[in-house]
C-alpha atoms as one frame of an Amber mdcrd trajectory, in Angstrom:
protein
 -62.293  10.677 116.957 -58.123  11.861 117.881 -55.527  11.386 115.352 -52.395
   9.490 116.979 -48.815   9.660 115.226 -46.896   6.780 116.645 -42.628   7.104
 116.364 -40.110   4.561 116.733 -36.927   3.877 115.053 -38.328  -0.467 116.233
 -41.175  -1.204 114.540 -41.757  -3.798 116.339 -42.154  -0.938 119.624 -44.879
   0.380 116.112 -46.171  -2.655 115.688 -47.421  -3.292 120.019 -48.782  -0.052
 120.145 -50.516  -0.298 117.286 -52.744  -3.251 118.607 -53.316  -1.954 122.445
 -54.776   1.320 120.907 -57.032  -0.197 118.756 -57.957  -2.750 120.488 -58.797
  -0.565 123.753 -59.347   2.974 123.367 -62.103   3.450 120.929 -61.917   7.567
 120.305 -58.587   7.545 118.746 -56.536   6.652 115.321 -53.402   5.855 114.272
 -53.127   8.656 111.605 -49.045   7.851 111.211 -45.668   5.890 111.499 -42.819
   7.347 111.252 -39.279   5.521 112.189 -37.588   8.601 112.973 -37.660  12.043
 113.802 -37.220  13.983 110.073 -40.005  12.061 108.723 -42.146  12.616 111.913
 -42.383  15.872 110.975 -42.660  15.385 107.299 -45.939  13.162 108.644 -47.071
  15.667 111.570 -47.387  18.240 108.737 -49.775  16.117 106.204 -52.009  14.692
 108.629 -52.355  16.624 112.023 -52.071  14.659 114.627 -53.505  15.852 118.122
 -50.941  13.237 119.887 -47.939  12.028 119.299 -45.763   9.220 120.789 -42.336
   9.917 120.109 -38.970   7.808 120.553 -36.695   9.660 121.404 -33.098   7.886
 120.385 -33.165   7.136 116.850 -31.036   7.441 114.013 -30.610  11.007 112.580
 -32.761  14.469 114.040 -33.228  12.668 117.402 -37.065  13.345 119.025 -36.612
  15.624 121.359 -35.361  18.214 118.274 -38.236  16.135 116.638 -40.505  17.439
 118.429 -39.000  21.353 119.030 -39.116  21.374 115.359 -43.171  19.820 114.481
 -44.109  22.255 117.921 -42.654  25.400 115.842 -46.435  24.782 113.425 -48.587
  22.851 115.560 -47.804  24.079 119.387 -51.073  22.204 120.288 -49.752  19.179
 119.294 -49.327  16.591 122.232 -46.962  14.057 123.346 -45.775  11.967 125.688
 -42.044  10.899 125.045 -41.409   6.840 124.497 -37.675   6.147 126.301 -35.551
   2.997 127.095 -34.485   5.706 128.885 -34.967   6.836 132.475 -32.388   9.073
 132.891 -33.855  12.793 134.419 -31.641  14.924 131.215 -34.702  13.365 128.388
 -37.366  13.784 130.355 -35.564  17.831 131.492 -34.860  18.546 127.966 -38.586
  16.724 127.003 -40.269  19.548 130.084 -38.936  22.360 128.403 -40.877  21.647
 124.703 -44.227  21.178 127.192 -44.057  17.653 127.237 -46.012  15.572 130.437
 -45.608  12.440 129.209 -42.594   9.666 129.836 -43.698   6.223 128.854 -40.766
   3.566 129.825 -39.766   1.097 127.464 -40.596  -2.035 127.593 -44.266  -0.622
 127.090 -46.911  -1.428 129.681 -50.373  -2.145 128.487 -51.967   0.058 131.745
 -49.755   2.891 131.250 -49.784   3.322 127.586 -53.986   3.325 128.062 -53.466
   5.251 131.150 -51.388   7.842 128.644 -52.819   8.098 125.972 -56.467   8.870
 127.913 -55.286  11.477 129.316 -54.073  13.662 126.713 -57.229  12.989 125.000
 -59.302  14.295 128.618 -56.866  17.478 128.586 -57.517  17.708 124.643 -61.173
  18.235 124.751 -61.048  20.387 128.339 -58.632  22.889 126.109 -61.773  22.745
 123.265 -63.893  23.336 125.262 -62.781  26.417 126.871 -61.728  27.832 123.066
 -66.038  27.154 122.094 -66.270  28.844 125.784 -64.004  31.632 124.996 -65.878
  32.213 121.941 -69.259  33.077 123.217
């Protein structure tokens, strides 16, 4: 089971993403949800998720700054940005921190499922690679 955290200041987004994941992806559990960057940092330290879906614009610490802070402690976490803003500057900033996935709001169910499946596949490959290197 892969642990996933959802970070968005809109409860309706958290509820929708949770519903889509619970109905369609069996090997992922929602380990935590947060409504701002500070809460996301604290919860990431507590639950150690393997995947974080992160909004960019939130009260207090924004998503980009929260990603930077979380990656200091957990560099292997996979991030996907969830944003209503289709601005290259956000994507560019996110890519600087190794974020490979950018999901636009309103969230398309198929896009979300495919993105999470890609992320779990990457994690699985990395774990297999680490096992090979230990032998």
